[in-house]
matplotlib code that plots the C-alpha trace (Angstrom):
import matplotlib.pyplot as plt

x = [104.7, 103.3, 104.3, 101.1, 98.8, 99.2, 99.1, 95.5, 93.9, 92.1, 91.8, 89.5, 87.7, 86.3, 85.6, 83.7, 81.6, 80.6, 79.2, 77.6, 75.7, 75.0, 74.1, 71.7, 69.6, 69.3, 68.0, 64.6, 64.2, 64.4, 62.3, 59.4, 58.8, 58.8, 56.0, 54.2, 54.8, 53.7, 50.6, 50.0, 50.0, 46.5, 45.3, 48.1, 49.4, 51.8, 54.3, 56.0, 57.0, 58.3, 59.9, 61.3, 62.8, 64.3, 66.1, 67.6, 70.2, 71.7, 72.4, 73.4, 75.5, 77.4, 77.3, 79.6, 81.4, 83.0, 83.1, 86.4, 88.3, 89.1, 90.2, 92.9, 90.6, 90.2, 86.5, 84.9, 83.2, 79.2, 77.9, 74.4, 73.7, 73.1, 69.2, 68.2, 65.3, 65.2, 62.3, 62.5, 60.3, 62.7, 65.7, 63.5, 62.9, 66.8, 67.1, 65.0, 65.7, 69.4, 70.7, 73.0, 70.4, 69.5, 73.1, 73.1, 70.0, 71.1, 74.2, 72.0, 70.5, 73.4, 74.7, 71.7, 70.6, 74.3, 77.6, 76.6, 76.4, 79.8, 80.9, 79.6, 81.2, 84.8, 85.1, 83.5, 85.9, 89.2, 88.9, 86.1, 87.0, 90.8, 90.0, 88.0, 90.6, 92.9, 91.1, 90.0, 92.4, 90.0, 87.5, 87.7, 88.8, 85.8, 83.1, 79.8, 79.0, 79.2, 81.1, 84.0, 84.6, 83.7, 82.0, 84.2, 83.0, 80.0, 81.6, 83.1, 84.3, 87.0, 87.5, 91.3, 93.7, 95.8, 93.4, 92.8, 96.7, 96.5, 93.1, 95.0, 98.9, 96.3, 93.6, 97.6, 98.4, 95.0, 94.4, 98.5, 97.2, 94.0, 94.9, 95.8, 93.2, 90.7, 92.8, 92.2, 88.7, 88.9, 90.1, 88.0, 85.1, 85.4, 87.0, 83.7, 82.1, 84.1, 83.0, 79.6, 79.2, 81.8, 80.4, 80.3, 82.4, 79.5, 78.7, 82.4, 82.4, 78.9, 80.2, 83.7, 81.5, 79.1, 82.4, 83.6, 80.4, 80.6, 83.7, 83.5, 80.2, 82.3, 85.0, 81.7, 80.4, 84.2, 84.8, 81.3, 82.0, 85.2, 83.9, 80.6, 83.3, 85.1, 81.9, 81.3, 85.3, 84.6, 81.4, 81.4, 84.5, 87.0, 84.1, 83.5, 87.3, 87.4, 84.5, 86.3, 89.8, 87.9, 86.6, 89.5, 90.9, 88.7, 89.0, 92.1, 92.1, 89.3, 90.7, 92.4, 96.3, 96.2, 94.6, 95.1, 98.5, 96.3, 93.8, 96.7, 97.8, 94.6, 94.1, 97.3, 96.4, 93.2, 95.3, 97.0, 94.4, 92.5, 95.8, 96.1, 92.2, 92.8, 96.0, 93.4, 90.2, 93.5, 94.6, 90.7, 90.4, 92.2, 90.1, 92.5, 92.0, 88.3, 88.7, 91.7, 92.1, 95.3, 98.2, 97.4, 97.2, 100.4, 102.1, 100.2, 102.1, 104.9, 105.0, 104.0, 107.3, 110.4, 112.5, 113.1, 110.3, 110.9, 107.3, 106.6, 102.5, 100.9, 97.2, 93.7, 90.9, 89.4, 87.2, 87.7, 87.8, 90.8, 92.3, 91.9, 93.6, 96.7, 97.0, 97.0, 99.7, 101.4, 101.1, 101.7, 105.5, 106.5, 105.9, 107.5, 110.7, 110.7, 110.9, 112.9, 115.3, 117.5, 116.9, 117.7, 115.3, 112.6, 110.5, 106.8, 106.0, 102.9, 101.1, 98.0, 98.2, 96.0, 93.3, 95.5, 96.6, 100.1, 102.3, 105.6, 107.4, 111.2, 113.8, 117.4, 117.0, 119.3, 116.6, 115.5, 111.6, 109.6, 105.9, 104.9, 106.9, 104.1, 105.2, 101.6, 101.6, 100.1, 97.0, 97.4, 97.9, 94.9, 92.8, 94.3, 92.8, 90.3, 90.3, 92.2, 95.1, 98.2, 101.2, 105.0, 108.4, 111.6, 114.2, 117.4, 119.7, 121.3, 118.6, 117.3, 113.4, 110.7, 107.4, 104.8, 101.2, 98.7, 94.7, 93.0, 90.8, 88.5, 89.1, 86.3]
y = [68.2, 69.8, 66.9, 65.2, 67.7, 68.3, 65.1, 64.4, 67.3, 66.6, 63.0, 65.1, 67.5, 64.8, 62.9, 66.1, 67.8, 63.6, 63.9, 66.6, 65.4, 62.7, 64.3, 67.4, 64.4, 62.3, 65.5, 65.7, 62.2, 61.4, 64.7, 63.4, 59.3, 61.0, 63.5, 61.2, 57.9, 60.0, 61.7, 58.1, 56.2, 56.0, 54.6, 52.1, 53.7, 55.2, 52.2, 50.7, 54.5, 54.0, 51.2, 52.6, 54.6, 53.1, 51.0, 53.3, 53.7, 50.5, 51.1, 55.0, 52.5, 50.6, 54.3, 55.5, 52.4, 52.5, 56.2, 56.0, 55.0, 58.5, 59.0, 56.2, 54.8, 50.6, 50.1, 48.3, 44.3, 45.2, 44.4, 42.8, 38.3, 36.4, 35.5, 32.0, 31.8, 33.4, 36.0, 39.9, 39.2, 37.1, 39.4, 42.4, 40.6, 39.7, 43.5, 44.9, 43.0, 43.8, 46.0, 46.9, 48.4, 51.0, 52.0, 53.0, 54.5, 56.6, 57.6, 58.4, 60.2, 62.4, 62.5, 64.2, 66.9, 67.7, 65.7, 67.3, 71.2, 70.8, 69.6, 72.3, 75.0, 73.4, 74.2, 76.8, 78.4, 76.8, 76.8, 79.4, 82.1, 82.5, 81.9, 84.8, 86.7, 85.5, 87.2, 90.9, 92.4, 90.8, 91.1, 94.5, 94.7, 93.8, 95.0, 96.5, 99.4, 102.4, 103.1, 101.3, 99.3, 94.9, 92.4, 89.7, 86.6, 88.4, 89.6, 93.3, 95.8, 97.0, 99.8, 100.5, 98.1, 98.7, 96.6, 94.0, 93.8, 93.0, 90.9, 88.9, 88.0, 87.3, 84.8, 83.0, 82.9, 82.2, 79.4, 77.5, 78.1, 75.8, 72.6, 70.9, 71.4, 70.4, 67.0, 66.1, 66.9, 64.9, 61.9, 62.6, 62.0, 59.7, 57.0, 58.5, 57.0, 53.8, 53.1, 53.6, 51.6, 48.7, 45.3, 44.9, 42.8, 40.0, 40.3, 40.7, 36.4, 35.6, 36.6, 34.9, 32.0, 32.2, 31.9, 29.0, 27.1, 27.8, 26.7, 23.8, 22.9, 23.3, 20.9, 18.3, 19.1, 19.1, 15.8, 14.3, 14.9, 13.6, 10.7, 10.1, 10.8, 7.6, 5.5, 6.2, 5.6, 2.2, 0.9, 2.1, 3.1, 0.5, -2.3, -1.5, -2.0, -5.2, -6.7, -5.4, -6.9, -10.0, -10.2, -9.3, -11.8, -14.5, -13.0, -13.6, -17.1, -18.1, -15.7, -16.2, -16.2, -12.5, -10.9, -12.2, -10.0, -7.0, -8.4, -9.1, -5.2, -4.9, -6.4, -5.2, -1.5, -2.3, -3.5, -0.7, 1.4, -0.4, 0.0, 4.0, 4.6, 2.7, 4.0, 7.4, 6.6, 5.5, 9.5, 10.7, 8.6, 5.6, 3.0, 2.3, 5.5, 5.4, 1.3, 1.7, 5.3, 7.9, 5.1, 2.8, 5.2, 6.8, 3.6, 3.0, 6.3, 5.8, 2.2, 4.0, 7.1, 6.4, 7.4, 5.2, 6.3, 5.8, 5.6, 6.8, 7.1, 6.7, 8.3, 7.3, 8.1, 11.1, 13.2, 11.8, 16.4, 15.4, 12.2, 13.8, 17.2, 15.5, 12.3, 14.5, 17.1, 14.5, 12.7, 16.2, 16.4, 13.2, 13.9, 16.5, 15.0, 12.0, 15.1, 18.5, 17.7, 14.7, 12.8, 9.4, 8.8, 10.1, 10.0, 10.9, 11.2, 11.5, 12.4, 13.5, 14.9, 17.8, 18.2, 18.4, 16.6, 16.9, 15.8, 15.9, 14.7, 15.1, 14.9, 14.9, 16.8, 19.5, 22.1, 25.8, 24.1, 27.3, 27.2, 30.3, 28.8, 26.3, 23.9, 22.3, 23.2, 26.6, 25.5, 22.5, 24.9, 26.3, 23.6, 22.9, 26.5, 25.6, 23.2, 26.0, 24.2, 25.8, 23.9, 24.7, 24.6, 24.6, 23.8, 25.9, 25.6, 22.6, 21.0, 19.0, 19.6, 19.7, 20.7, 20.3, 20.3, 21.2, 20.9, 21.1, 18.4, 15.7, 12.2, 10.5]
z = [49.5, 46.6, 44.0, 45.6, 45.9, 42.7, 41.8, 44.0, 43.3, 40.3, 41.8, 45.2, 42.5, 41.0, 43.9, 45.0, 42.1, 41.2, 44.5, 43.6, 40.8, 42.7, 45.7, 43.6, 41.7, 44.8, 47.5, 44.9, 44.3, 47.9, 48.6, 45.4, 47.2, 50.8, 50.1, 47.5, 49.4, 52.8, 51.1, 49.5, 52.4, 53.9, 50.1, 50.4, 46.9, 49.1, 50.6, 47.4, 46.9, 50.7, 49.7, 46.8, 49.2, 51.5, 48.8, 46.5, 49.5, 48.1, 44.2, 45.8, 47.9, 45.1, 43.1, 46.1, 46.8, 43.4, 43.6, 45.9, 43.3, 42.2, 45.2, 45.9, 48.4, 47.9, 47.4, 50.5, 49.1, 49.1, 52.2, 50.8, 51.3, 48.3, 48.4, 49.2, 47.1, 43.0, 42.5, 43.8, 46.4, 48.1, 47.4, 48.8, 52.2, 52.4, 51.8, 54.5, 56.6, 56.7, 58.8, 55.4, 54.1, 56.7, 56.8, 53.4, 53.8, 56.4, 54.2, 50.8, 53.6, 54.3, 51.0, 49.9, 53.2, 54.2, 51.9, 49.0, 50.2, 52.0, 48.5, 47.0, 50.0, 50.3, 46.2, 46.2, 49.3, 47.7, 44.4, 43.0, 44.9, 44.6, 41.5, 40.7, 42.8, 40.7, 37.7, 39.2, 36.7, 33.6, 35.2, 36.0, 32.0, 30.6, 33.3, 31.6, 35.4, 34.2, 37.3, 35.9, 38.8, 39.6, 42.9, 43.0, 43.6, 44.4, 48.1, 47.2, 44.5, 42.9, 41.2, 40.9, 39.0, 42.3, 43.7, 41.0, 40.7, 45.1, 44.8, 41.9, 44.5, 47.6, 45.5, 44.7, 47.9, 49.5, 46.2, 46.9, 50.7, 50.2, 48.0, 50.1, 52.7, 49.8, 49.2, 52.6, 52.4, 50.0, 51.2, 54.4, 53.1, 50.6, 54.1, 55.8, 53.1, 53.0, 57.0, 55.7, 53.2, 54.7, 55.5, 59.2, 60.8, 61.3, 57.6, 57.0, 58.7, 56.9, 53.3, 54.1, 55.2, 52.2, 49.8, 52.0, 51.6, 48.1, 47.2, 49.2, 46.9, 43.1, 45.6, 45.4, 41.9, 40.6, 42.2, 41.3, 37.9, 37.7, 39.0, 37.0, 34.0, 35.3, 35.5, 32.3, 31.0, 32.3, 32.0, 28.8, 26.7, 28.2, 27.5, 24.3, 24.0, 25.5, 23.2, 20.0, 21.6, 21.9, 18.6, 17.3, 18.8, 17.6, 14.3, 13.9, 14.5, 11.5, 8.8, 6.1, 6.2, 4.0, 6.7, 10.0, 9.8, 9.8, 12.1, 14.5, 14.1, 14.9, 18.2, 19.3, 18.3, 20.2, 23.4, 23.5, 23.2, 26.0, 28.2, 27.5, 28.5, 31.8, 32.6, 31.9, 34.5, 37.0, 36.5, 37.0, 40.2, 41.4, 42.4, 45.5, 46.7, 46.7, 48.1, 50.4, 51.2, 51.3, 52.9, 49.7, 47.2, 47.8, 47.7, 44.0, 43.2, 44.6, 42.6, 39.5, 39.9, 37.7, 40.8, 43.6, 46.5, 50.0, 51.3, 55.1, 55.3, 58.8, 57.9, 58.8, 55.4, 55.3, 53.6, 49.3, 48.9, 51.3, 50.2, 46.1, 47.1, 48.8, 46.2, 43.4, 44.6, 45.6, 41.9, 40.6, 43.0, 42.1, 38.4, 38.6, 40.6, 37.4, 34.6, 36.1, 39.0, 38.0, 41.1, 42.7, 45.2, 46.9, 49.6, 51.3, 54.4, 55.9, 59.2, 61.1, 64.1, 65.8, 62.9, 60.4, 57.7, 56.5, 53.5, 52.7, 49.6, 49.7, 46.6, 46.5, 42.7, 41.8, 42.9, 41.9, 41.6, 41.3, 41.1, 39.7, 36.2, 35.0, 37.0, 38.2, 41.7, 41.5, 40.4, 43.4, 45.2, 44.7, 44.8, 48.7, 49.2, 48.1, 51.8, 53.9, 53.0, 51.8, 49.9, 50.3, 48.0, 49.4, 46.9, 47.0, 43.3, 43.9, 46.0, 48.2, 46.3, 49.6, 48.8, 52.0, 52.3, 55.2, 54.9, 58.2, 58.4, 60.8, 59.8, 59.2]

ax = plt.figure().add_subplot(projection="3d")
ax.plot(x, y, z, "-o")
ax.set_aspect("equal")
plt.show()
């Protein structure tokens, strides 16, 4: 108990003192803006001042959410939406129509007129008065009063060292008794601020929807960029390499014997580069996935695997982002099987039921796979999370290893 109080006391005092430092100038600003705004409203000059007074709750709310960290209270996220259009006018219109803005204004007024005076009272009663009582002997010794008495905390007089020592004892007991209530007051004060400044349930759902839509847009943009890179490589670099290979092949026919060997080596090198480029294009986004869907793409991945793979997949077509995420998760799983597991065989199963795509990759390897060790599965899990999907790995020591992914999605 005592350790907890001593650990939390500096944070509580810092929170309450900073509240006073924020509240005093805030009171002055609100009074000035309010009085001038109301006085100048008939000539329309006061309307912008009143608007500034209303919007002043936004920076105050942001500051107060940050100050909550002083009491170990988790700061809530901001409750405001992102304007659909750029510019100050769009931002102002949106803020003036949000409930969060008016809630922050109410808290700002509460802080300026009620809360910081209560903070002062709490600090004065819990720290200043007991501190002055503890220092009564020193105050009595240094008093400049002709009568040799001293007024403690401007409240009562003492005129002897006996009274001063008694005052010190009472002040010590009072200080120890009031430290925990002071800490609790600061915590309750912070909880009130969090309650008033945290997003409402509707605002939190709206922000979650915005995040979900933003993540979906990022996935779509990523897929579009990958397809563009694939198209550029296919139509540009690959065609140039094909042309170069044909040119070298024709040059070999007419070249003198001393150059034929070099041209043959160059021709072979060009063919190898062309093969590597085709593999790269296939890895970016296999054409079979775009043309025929996930079952055929998984069959192609199974054929390319270094470990024999049994395929049991019965799936319809899905959105490109869903098919791509599932395909690359399976590709990464098969790559890990070939590189790390020591497996002799593997199996891919895929089903679609109740609006959920489920794919499972099994192998009979040594097990012990851990996504946290940088196997590439962490990135795939993040990618599936964008689609509200999940990826799990069950890999006990000695095997077998089972990678399962689920993505809620409609079929195309």
